[in-house]
DOFI-738696 format. One record per residue: x, y, z of N, C-alpha, C, O, CB in turn; residue in one letter. Coordinates in steps of 0.2 Angstrom, whole numbers, padded with zeros to 4 digits, always signed. Glycine has a CB too. Example, Ala and Ser with C-alpha at 12.3 -4.5 7.8 and 13.67 -1.06 7.14 Angstrom:
+0066-0028+0039+0062-0022+0039+0066-0016+0039+0071-0017+0042+0057-0022+0045a/+0064-0011+0035+0068-0005+0036+0064+0000+0039+0067+0006+0040+0070-0003+0029s/
***
This chain:
+0742-0181+0551+0747-0181+0556+0754-0179+0553+0758-0175+0557+0748-0188+0559m/+0756-0181+0547+0762-0179+0544+0761-0173+0540+0756-0172+0537+0765-0185+0540t/+0766-0169+0540+0766-0163+0537+0771-0164+0531+0777-0165+0531+0768-0157+0541q/+0768-0163+0525+0771-0164+0518+0775-0157+0517+0772-0152+0517+0767-0166+0513e/+0781-0158+0515+0785-0152+0513+0787-0152+0506+0789-0158+0504+0791-0150+0518t/+0787-0147+0503+0790-0147+0496+0797-0145+0496+0799-0141+0500+0786-0143+0491t/+0801-0148+0492+0808-0147+0492+0812-0153+0494+0810-0158+0495+0810-0141+0497g/+0819-0152+0495+0823-0157+0497+0823-0159+0504+0824-0154+0508+0830-0156+0495t/+0822-0165+0506+0822-0166+0513+0828-0171+0515+0832-0173+0510+0816-0170+0516n/+0829-0173+0521+0835-0177+0522+0835-0184+0519+0840-0186+0516+0835-0179+0530r/+0829-0187+0518+0829-0194+0515+0831-0193+0507+0834-0197+0505+0822-0197+0515r/+0828-0188+0504+0830-0187+0497+0837-0186+0496+0840-0188+0491+0826-0182+0494n/+0840-0182+0501+0847-0180+0500+0851-0187+0501+0856-0188+0498+0849-0175+0506f/+0849-0191+0506+0853-0197+0507+0853-0202+0501+0857-0205+0499+0851-0201+0513l/+0847-0202+0498+0846-0206+0492+0851-0204+0486+0854-0208+0483+0839-0206+0489k/+0851-0197+0485+0855-0194+0480+0863-0195+0482+0866-0197+0477+0854-0187+0480l/+0864-0194+0488+0871-0195+0490+0873-0203+0489+0879-0204+0488+0872-0193+0497a/+0869-0207+0491+0870-0214+0490+0872-0216+0483+0875-0221+0481+0865-0219+0493g/+0868-0213+0478+0869-0215+0471+0875-0211+0468+0878-0213+0463+0863-0214+0467t/+0876-0205+0470+0881-0200+0467+0888-0203+0469+0893-0202+0465+0880-0193+0469a/+0889-0205+0475+0896-0207+0477+0899-0213+0473+0905-0212+0471+0896-0209+0484a/+0895-0218+0472+0898-0223+0467+0899-0221+0460+0904-0223+0457+0893-0229+0467p/+0895-0216+0458+0896-0214+0451+0902-0210+0451+0906-0210+0446+0890-0210+0449a/+0904-0206+0456+0910-0202+0456+0916-0206+0456+0921-0205+0453+0909-0197+0462a/+0915-0212+0460+0921-0216+0461+0923-0219+0454+0928-0220+0452+0920-0221+0466a/+0917-0221+0450+0918-0224+0444+0922-0219+0439+0926-0221+0435+0912-0227+0441v/+0919-0213+0439+0922-0208+0435+0929-0207+0436+0933-0206+0432+0918-0201+0436a/+0931-0207+0443+0938-0205+0445+0943-0211+0442+0948-0211+0440+0939-0204+0452v/+0940-0217+0443+0944-0223+0442+0945-0224+0434+0950-0226+0432+0940-0230+0444a/+0940-0222+0430+0941-0222+0423+0945-0216+0420+0948-0217+0415+0934-0222+0419t/+0946-0211+0423+0949-0205+0421+0957-0206+0422+0961-0203+0419+0947-0199+0424v/+0959-0209+0428+0966-0209+0430+0970-0212+0425+0968-0217+0421+0966-0213+0436g/+0976-0210+0424+0981-0212+0420+0987-0215+0423+0988-0214+0429+0984-0206+0415t/+0990-0220+0420+0995-0223+0423+1002-0220+0421+1003-0218+0416+0996-0231+0421s/+1006-0219+0426+1013-0216+0425+1018-0220+0428+1017-0224+0433+1013-0209+0427a/+1024-0220+0426+1030-0223+0429+1033-0220+0435+1033-0214+0435+1035-0224+0423e/+1035-0223+0440+1038-0220+0446+1045-0218+0444+1048-0221+0440+1038-0225+0451a/+1047-0213+0447+1054-0210+0446+1059-0214+0450+1057-0218+0455+1054-0203+0448q/+1065-0213+0449+1070-0216+0452+1071-0213+0459+1069-0207+0460+1077-0216+0449t/+1073-0217+0464+1073-0214+0471+1079-0210+0472+1085-0212+0470+1073-0220+0476v/+1078-0204+0475+1084-0199+0477+1085-0199+0484+1080-0197+0488+1082-0192+0474d/+1090-0203+0486+1091-0204+0493+1093-0198+0497+1093-0198+0503+1096-0209+0494l/+1095-0192+0494+1097-0186+0497+1091-0182+0499+1092-0177+0502+1102-0183+0493q/+1085-0183+0496+1080-0179+0496+1076-0180+0503+1076-0185+0506+1075-0180+0491s/+1073-0174+0506+1070-0175+0512+1062-0176+0511+1058-0177+0516+1071-0169+0516e/+1060-0175+0505+1053-0176+0503+1051-0183+0502+1055-0187+0501+1051-0171+0498t/+1044-0184+0502+1042-0191+0500+1043-0192+0493+1043-0188+0488+1034-0191+0501m/+1046-0198+0492+1048-0200+0485+1042-0203+0481+1037-0206+0484+1053-0205+0485q/+1042-0202+0474+1037-0205+0470+1040-0212+0468+1043-0212+0462+1036-0200+0464d/+1038-0217+0471+1040-0224+0470+1034-0228+0469+1028-0226+0469+1044-0227+0476t/+1035-0234+0466+1030-0239+0465+1026-0240+0472+1020-0241+0472+1033-0246+0462a/+1030-0240+0477+1027-0242+0484+1022-0236+0486+1016-0237+0488+1032-0242+0489h/+1024-0230+0485+1019-0224+0486+1013-0224+0482+1008-0222+0484+1023-0218+0486t/+1014-0226+0475+1009-0226+0470+1004-0231+0472+0998-0230+0472+1012-0227+0463r/+1006-0237+0474+1002-0242+0477+0998-0240+0483+0992-0242+0483+1006-0249+0478a/+1001-0237+0487+0997-0234+0493+0992-0229+0491+0986-0230+0493+1002-0231+0498y/+0993-0225+0487+0988-0220+0485+0983-0223+0481+0977-0221+0481+0992-0214+0480f/+0984-0228+0477+0979-0232+0473+0974-0235+0478+0968-0235+0477+0982-0237+0468e/+0977-0238+0483+0973-0242+0488+0969-0237+0492+0964-0239+0495+0977-0246+0492s/+0971-0231+0493+0968-0226+0498+0963-0222+0494+0959-0218+0497+0973-0221+0501a/+0963-0223+0487+0958-0219+0483+0951-0221+0485+0949-0227+0485+0959-0219+0476r/+0946-0216+0486+0939-0218+0487+0935-0213+0484+0929-0213+0484+0938-0218+0494f/
***
């Protein structure tokens, strides 16, 4: 009744994706380096590199 196919199917892809994503997250977490935030320039129109923005980016990393 079932037809066997050789090659990658959806189930194998999902198994691989489920194990590869945590491994990639661990690799990114260990490679990241810590840097000091710059002083705030109130005259600038762009987003500032502050401790607050760094904390946001750290929490948003996935």
